C-alpha positions, 0 to 999 in steps of 0.5 A, spaced: 514 629 461 518 623 458 524 627 454 526 624 448 530 625 441 523 628 438 522 633 445 521 640 443 527 644 446 522 650 448 517 645 452 523 641 456 526 648 458 519 650 460 518 644 464 525 643 467 528 650 466 534 647 470 536 644 463 538 650 460 546 649 462 546 642 459 543 645 452 548 651 453 554 646 454 553 644 447 553 651 444 546 653 444 547 660 447 540 662 444 535 659 448 530 664 448 530 665 440 524 662 437 528 658 432 532 654 437 526 653 442 522 650 436 526 645 434 527 638 437 533 635 441 535 631 435 535 637 430 539 641 435 544 635 436 545 634 429 546 642 428 551 642 434 555 635 432 553 632 439 551 625 440 543 625 442 543 619 446 549 622 450 545 629 451 538 626 453 542 622 458 545 628 461 538 632 461 535 626 464 540 626 470 539 633 471 531 633 472 531 627 476 
């Protein structure tokens, strides 16, 4: 599974649960909430004021 800006957070967490701390590091502490699991990485970054490319890089580093 390729991780991109449009990847859905819930899908990423289901396939790569080890990425949870990366999401939590940007302030996403409600990873079990239906709303957060259904949004894209890009949407989450916009809400939390995080650079999406930087977060994608961190996620990809964790899943390698």
